[in-house]
MDTraj code that builds the backbone (N, CA, C; nanometers):
import mdtraj as md
import numpy as np

residues = "MET ASN ALA LYS ALA GLN LEU ILE GLY MET GLY ASP SER ARG PHE ALA ASP PRO THR GLY LEU SER PRO ARG ASN ARG ALA SER ALA ALA ASP LEU VAL ARG MET VAL LYS ALA ALA TYR GLU TYR PRO GLU ILE ARG TYR ASP SER VAL SER THR ASP LEU ILE VAL PRO VAL GLY HIS GLN ILE VAL ARG LEU PRO GLU THR PRO THR THR".split()
xyz = np.array([
    [-4.1996, -12.1085, -0.3048],
    [-4.2539, -11.9830, -0.2575],
    [-4.2943, -11.9940, -0.1116],
    [-4.3502, -12.1070, -0.0734],
    [-4.3871, -12.1253, 0.0665],
    [-4.2647, -12.1219, 0.1569],
    [-4.1532, -12.1788, 0.1111],
    [-4.0294, -12.1775, 0.1904],
    [-3.9800, -12.0345, 0.2089],
    [-3.9822, -11.9540, 0.1026],
    [-3.9394, -11.8140, 0.1118],
    [-4.0326, -11.7359, 0.2041],
    [-4.1618, -11.7627, 0.1944],
    [-4.2579, -11.6958, 0.2828],
    [-4.2260, -11.7261, 0.4288],
    [-4.1938, -11.8496, 0.4586],
    [-4.1580, -11.8861, 0.5959],
    [-4.0305, -11.8150, 0.6389],
    [-3.9328, -11.8043, 0.5475],
    [-3.8056, -11.7382, 0.5790],
    [-3.8232, -11.5926, 0.6191],
    [-3.9193, -11.5245, 0.5579],
    [-3.9394, -11.3827, 0.5909],
    [-4.0463, -11.3633, 0.6981],
    [-4.0880, -11.4722, 0.7603],
    [-4.1794, -11.4624, 0.8737],
    [-4.3263, -11.4653, 0.8411],
    [-4.3606, -11.5102, 0.7207],
    [-4.5016, -11.5167, 0.6813],
    [-4.5612, -11.6494, 0.7280],
    [-4.5839, -11.6611, 0.8579],
    [-4.6311, -11.7859, 0.9155],
    [-4.7778, -11.8165, 0.8931],
    [-4.8565, -11.7161, 0.8525],
    [-4.9998, -11.7358, 0.8317],
    [-5.0365, -11.7394, 0.6839],
    [-4.9425, -11.7815, 0.5994],
    [-4.9662, -11.7804, 0.4548],
    [-4.9326, -11.9149, 0.3924],
    [-5.0087, -11.9496, 0.2896],
    [-4.9839, -12.0702, 0.2105],
    [-5.0124, -12.0364, 0.0652],
    [-4.9245, -12.0809, -0.0236],
    [-4.9392, -12.0485, -0.1649],
    [-4.9497, -12.1766, -0.2468],
    [-5.0492, -12.1810, -0.3339],
    [-5.0695, -12.2952, -0.4222],
    [-4.9913, -12.2766, -0.5522],
    [-4.9617, -12.1513, -0.5870],
    [-4.8835, -12.1217, -0.7068],
    [-4.8104, -11.9891, -0.6865],
    [-4.7052, -11.9624, -0.7637],
    [-4.6270, -11.8414, -0.7439],
    [-4.6828, -11.7162, -0.8103],
    [-4.7906, -11.7293, -0.8883],
    [-4.8418, -11.6123, -0.9596],
    [-4.9260, -11.5213, -0.8715],
    [-4.9814, -11.5763, -0.7653],
    [-5.0733, -11.4998, -0.6826],
    [-5.2149, -11.5018, -0.7349],
    [-5.2393, -11.5783, -0.8411],
    [-5.3712, -11.5794, -0.9039],
    [-5.4610, -11.6939, -0.8581],
    [-5.4050, -11.7936, -0.7941],
    [-5.4856, -11.9079, -0.7537],
    [-5.5778, -11.8710, -0.6376],
    [-5.7044, -11.9110, -0.6432],
    [-5.7942, -11.8848, -0.5310],
    [-5.7564, -11.9640, -0.4061],
    [-5.6636, -12.0591, -0.4214],
    [-5.6192, -12.1375, -0.3053],
    [-5.5055, -12.0687, -0.2285],
    [-5.4502, -11.9594, -0.2829],
    [-5.3485, -11.8834, -0.2094],
    [-5.4128, -11.8143, -0.0904],
    [-5.3441, -11.8174, 0.0231],
    [-5.3961, -11.7534, 0.1450],
    [-5.2838, -11.6777, 0.2139],
    [-5.3132, -11.5563, 0.2590],
    [-5.2154, -11.4774, 0.3337],
    [-5.2892, -11.3804, 0.4244],
    [-5.2362, -11.3643, 0.5445],
    [-5.2950, -11.2666, 0.6361],
    [-5.2484, -11.1264, 0.5962],
    [-5.3182, -11.0252, 0.6432],
    [-5.2793, -10.8867, 0.6146],
    [-5.1390, -10.8587, 0.6680],
    [-5.1098, -10.9069, 0.7870],
    [-4.9770, -10.8853, 0.8459],
    [-4.8684, -10.9514, 0.7607],
    [-4.8972, -11.0697, 0.7073],
    [-4.7999, -11.1378, 0.6224],
    [-4.7796, -11.0633, 0.4901],
    [-4.8851, -11.0043, 0.4365],
    [-4.8705, -10.9273, 0.3136],
    [-4.7818, -10.8053, 0.3364],
    [-4.7909, -10.7440, 0.4534],
    [-4.7015, -10.6333, 0.4880],
    [-4.5576, -10.6834, 0.4906],
    [-4.5340, -10.7994, 0.5490],
    [-4.3988, -10.8576, 0.5505],
    [-4.3479, -10.8807, 0.4081],
    [-4.4357, -10.9295, 0.3195],
    [-4.3954, -10.9557, 0.1822],
    [-4.3589, -10.8266, 0.1091],
    [-4.4374, -10.7224, 0.1279],
    [-4.4096, -10.5941, 0.0629],
    [-4.2765, -10.5377, 0.1137],
    [-4.2542, -10.5461, 0.2435],
    [-4.1276, -10.4966, 0.2993],
    [-4.0091, -10.5754, 0.2458],
    [-4.0228, -10.7051, 0.2321],
    [-3.9150, -10.7881, 0.1777],
    [-3.8918, -10.7550, 0.0302],
    [-3.9987, -10.7383, -0.0462],
    [-3.9865, -10.7069, -0.1886],
    [-3.9198, -10.5712, -0.2088],
    [-3.9439, -10.4770, -0.1178],
    [-3.8871, -10.3424, -0.1279],
    [-3.7346, -10.3440, -0.1185],
    [-3.6792, -10.4497, -0.0629],
    [-3.5340, -10.4614, -0.0516],
    [-3.4669, -10.4927, -0.1858],
    [-3.5436, -10.5312, -0.2865],
    [-3.4896, -10.5599, -0.4194],
    [-3.5026, -10.4338, -0.5050],
    [-3.3899, -10.3751, -0.5481],
    [-3.3970, -10.2482, -0.6224],
    [-3.4874, -10.2536, -0.7455],
    [-3.4872, -10.3648, -0.8189],
    [-3.5700, -10.3741, -0.9398],
    [-3.7186, -10.3686, -0.9057],
    [-3.7563, -10.4392, -0.8013],
    [-3.8974, -10.4386, -0.7604],
    [-3.9357, -10.3006, -0.7086],
    [-3.8489, -10.2415, -0.6277],
    [-3.8764, -10.1077, -0.5733],
    [-3.8941, -10.0079, -0.6870],
    [-3.8031, -10.0102, -0.7855],
    [-3.8102, -9.9173, -0.8983],
    [-3.9402, -9.9362, -0.9759],
    [-3.9716, -10.0615, -1.0093],
    [-4.0929, -10.0883, -1.0868],
    [-4.2190, -10.0533, -1.0090],
    [-4.2133, -10.0605, -0.8772],
    [-4.3304, -10.0311, -0.7945],
    [-4.3624, -9.8826, -0.7880],
    [-4.2623, -9.7980, -0.8060],
    [-4.2854, -9.6546, -0.7903],
    [-4.2751, -9.5775, -0.9214],
    [-4.2392, -9.6448, -1.0309],
    [-4.2260, -9.5776, -1.1604],
    [-4.3624, -9.5377, -1.2138],
    [-4.3650, -9.4230, -1.2806],
    [-4.4921, -9.3780, -1.3385],
    [-4.5156, -9.4384, -1.4763],
    [-4.4091, -9.4879, -1.5404],
    [-4.4266, -9.5638, -1.6630],
    [-4.3209, -9.6732, -1.6659],
    [-4.3440, -9.7727, -1.7470],
    [-4.2600, -9.8908, -1.7443],
    [-4.2493, -9.9481, -1.8851],
    [-4.1303, -9.9951, -1.9198],
    [-4.1087, -10.0622, -2.0476],
    [-4.0827, -10.2086, -2.0168],
    [-4.1677, -10.2966, -2.0756],
    [-4.1641, -10.4386, -2.0437],
    [-4.1449, -10.5189, -2.1720],
    [-4.0436, -10.6087, -2.1755],
    [-4.0327, -10.6971, -2.2909],
    [-4.1376, -10.8069, -2.2824],
    [-4.2173, -10.8213, -2.3883],
    [-4.3208, -10.9249, -2.3957],
    [-4.2978, -11.0010, -2.5256],
    [-4.2397, -11.1193, -2.5136],
    [-4.2049, -11.1949, -2.6337],
    [-4.1036, -11.1177, -2.7157],
    [-4.1362, -11.0919, -2.8418],
    [-4.0467, -11.0180, -2.9307],
    [-4.0847, -10.8708, -2.9387],
    [-4.1744, -10.8268, -2.8519],
    [-4.2188, -10.6871, -2.8536],
    [-4.1783, -10.6184, -2.7241],
    [-4.1740, -10.4875, -2.7312],
    [-4.1540, -10.4048, -2.6125],
    [-4.2852, -10.3309, -2.5879],
    [-4.3390, -10.3447, -2.4695],
    [-4.4652, -10.2804, -2.4344],
    [-4.4357, -10.1692, -2.3346],
    [-4.4862, -10.0498, -2.3632],
    [-4.4703, -9.9376, -2.2725],
    [-4.6007, -9.9191, -2.1965],
    [-4.5901, -9.9218, -2.0662],
    [-4.7068, -9.9023, -1.9799],
    [-4.6984, -9.7605, -1.9236],
    [-4.7729, -9.6676, -1.9832],
    [-4.7620, -9.5280, -1.9397],
    [-4.8378, -9.5009, -1.8107],
    [-4.8043, -9.3895, -1.7516],
    [-4.8785, -9.3444, -1.6347],
    [-5.0216, -9.3191, -1.6767],
    [-5.1155, -9.3667, -1.5966],
    [-5.2568, -9.3428, -1.6283],
    [-5.2994, -9.2133, -1.5633],
    [-5.3672, -9.1279, -1.6399],
    [-5.4113, -9.0002, -1.5824],
    [-5.5162, -9.0215, -1.4745],
    [-5.5086, -8.9428, -1.3720],
    [-5.6098, -8.9495, -1.2656],
    [-5.7146, -8.8430, -1.2913],
    [-5.8380, -8.8764, -1.2604],
    [-5.9455, -8.7792, -1.2828],
    [-6.0055, -8.7371, -1.1527],
])
top = md.Topology()
chain = top.add_chain()
for i, resn in enumerate(residues, 1):
    res = top.add_residue(resn, chain, resSeq=i)
    for name in ("N", "CA", "C"):
        top.add_atom(name, md.element.get_by_symbol(name[0]), res)
traj = md.Trajectory(xyz[None], top)
């Protein structure tokens, strides 16, 4: 992940794991913008990012994540 981050110009970022959950992950705001722009180039990521509901296979089940109503 660190190699890919460097490839897309994320010079101020370091990742301890690929999940994004480790408190040791570090990224500047500018680098996060670069990551979002790079991710947007993948049709699957773009689609999932803007969909109002999503069907996700989880093990042997299918989970539907519906649009949450705004109040």
